[in-house]
C-alpha positions as CSV (number, residue, x, y, z in Angstrom):
1,X,40.6,-33.7,0.3
2,X,37.6,-31.5,1.2
3,X,34.2,-33.2,0.5
4,X,31.9,-31.5,-1.9
5,X,28.9,-29.8,-0.3
6,X,25.4,-31.1,-1.2
7,X,23.2,-28.7,-3.1
8,X,19.6,-28.7,-4.4
9,X,20.9,-29.9,-7.7
10,X,22.0,-33.2,-6.1
11,X,18.3,-34.1,-5.3
12,X,15.6,-35.3,-7.6
13,X,12.6,-33.1,-8.1
14,X,10.6,-35.4,-5.7
15,X,13.3,-35.4,-3.0
16,X,13.6,-31.6,-3.2
17,X,9.8,-31.2,-2.9
18,X,9.7,-33.5,0.1
19,X,12.5,-31.5,1.8
20,X,10.6,-28.3,1.2
21,X,7.4,-29.7,2.7
22,X,9.2,-30.9,5.8
23,X,10.9,-27.5,6.1
24,X,7.6,-25.7,5.8
25,X,5.9,-27.9,8.4
26,X,8.8,-27.6,10.9
27,X,9.1,-23.8,10.4
28,X,5.5,-23.3,11.2
29,X,5.6,-25.6,14.2
30,X,8.6,-23.6,15.6
31,X,7.0,-20.2,15.3
32,X,5.2,-18.6,18.3
33,X,1.6,-17.4,17.9
34,X,2.9,-13.8,17.6
35,X,5.4,-14.8,14.9
36,X,2.6,-16.7,13.0
37,X,0.3,-13.7,13.1
38,X,3.0,-11.3,11.8
39,X,4.0,-13.7,9.1
40,X,0.4,-14.2,7.9
41,X,-0.2,-10.4,8.0
42,X,2.9,-9.9,5.8
43,X,1.8,-12.6,3.3
44,X,-1.8,-11.4,3.1
45,X,-0.6,-7.7,2.8
46,X,1.8,-8.6,0.0
47,X,-0.9,-10.7,-1.7
48,X,-3.5,-7.9,-1.6
49,X,-1.3,-4.8,-2.0
50,X,1.1,-6.0,-4.6
51,X,-1.4,-6.9,-7.3
52,X,-0.3,-6.5,-10.8
53,X,-2.8,-6.1,-13.6
54,X,-6.6,-6.3,-13.8
55,X,-6.9,-10.0,-13.2
56,X,-5.0,-10.0,-9.9
57,X,-6.8,-6.9,-8.8
58,X,-10.1,-8.7,-9.5
59,X,-8.9,-11.7,-7.4
60,X,-8.0,-9.4,-4.5
61,X,-11.4,-7.6,-4.8
62,X,-13.3,-10.9,-4.8
63,X,-11.3,-12.1,-1.8
64,X,-12.0,-8.9,0.2
65,X,-15.7,-9.0,-0.9
66,X,-16.0,-12.6,0.3
67,X,-14.3,-11.8,3.6
68,X,-16.5,-8.7,4.4
69,X,-19.7,-10.2,3.0
70,X,-22.7,-7.8,3.4
71,X,-20.5,-5.2,5.1
72,X,-18.3,-4.8,2.0
73,X,-20.3,-2.1,0.3
74,X,-20.8,-0.2,3.6
75,X,-17.1,-0.2,4.2
76,X,-16.4,1.0,0.7
77,X,-18.9,3.9,1.1
78,X,-17.2,4.9,4.4
79,X,-13.8,4.9,2.8
80,X,-15.0,6.9,-0.2
81,X,-16.6,9.5,2.1
82,X,-13.5,9.7,4.3
83,X,-11.1,10.2,1.4
84,X,-13.5,12.5,-0.5
85,X,-13.6,14.8,2.5
86,X,-9.8,14.8,2.7
87,X,-9.6,15.5,-1.0
88,X,-12.0,18.4,-0.7
89,X,-10.0,19.9,2.2
90,X,-6.8,19.5,0.2
91,X,-8.3,21.2,-2.8
92,X,-9.7,24.0,-0.6
93,X,-6.3,24.5,1.0
94,X,-4.6,24.6,-2.4
95,X,-7.2,27.1,-3.7
96,X,-6.8,29.2,-0.5
97,X,-3.0,29.2,-0.9
98,X,-3.2,30.2,-4.6
99,X,-5.7,32.9,-3.7
100,X,-3.4,34.3,-1.0
101,X,-0.4,34.3,-3.4
102,X,-2.5,36.1,-6.0
103,X,-3.5,38.7,-3.5
104,X,0.1,39.2,-2.3
105,X,1.3,39.5,-5.9
106,X,-1.5,42.0,-6.7
107,X,-0.8,44.0,-3.6
108,X,2.9,44.1,-4.5
109,X,2.1,45.4,-8.0
110,X,-0.2,48.0,-6.5
111,X,2.5,49.0,-4.1
112,X,5.0,49.3,-6.9
113,X,2.5,51.5,-8.8
114,X,2.1,53.8,-5.8
115,X,5.9,54.0,-5.2
116,X,6.3,55.1,-8.8
117,X,4.1,58.1,-8.2
118,X,5.8,59.0,-4.9
119,X,9.0,60.0,-6.6
C-alpha cells in the first residue's frame, strides 16, 4: 500500500513556521550575488509600483523620501520638467497633425468647389 504524502496540514502552526524560516534562510544562502540583487529589485519594484490606495501610496512616498533625503525634491522637479516637456511636445504634435488635417480638408473642399465650376 502506498504511503500518504506529508502536507502542510500535517504540521502544527509552529512547525510550519519553523520550516518556512529554515527554507528562507537556506534559499538566501544558496543564491549568488547577482540572483540576490535581481530578487531584491523585483521585490522592491513590486512593493513600490503595485501600491493600492492612498495609504500604500503614502508609505511608498515616505520610503522614497527617506531614501533620497535632501535630493528628493530636486529629483521630483527634474522628473516633472522632463515629462512636462514631453507632454508639451506631444500636444504640439497633436495640434500640428490636427491643423494639417484641417488644411487638407479645407483644400479638398476648395478643390471640389473649383471643379464644380470647371464643368
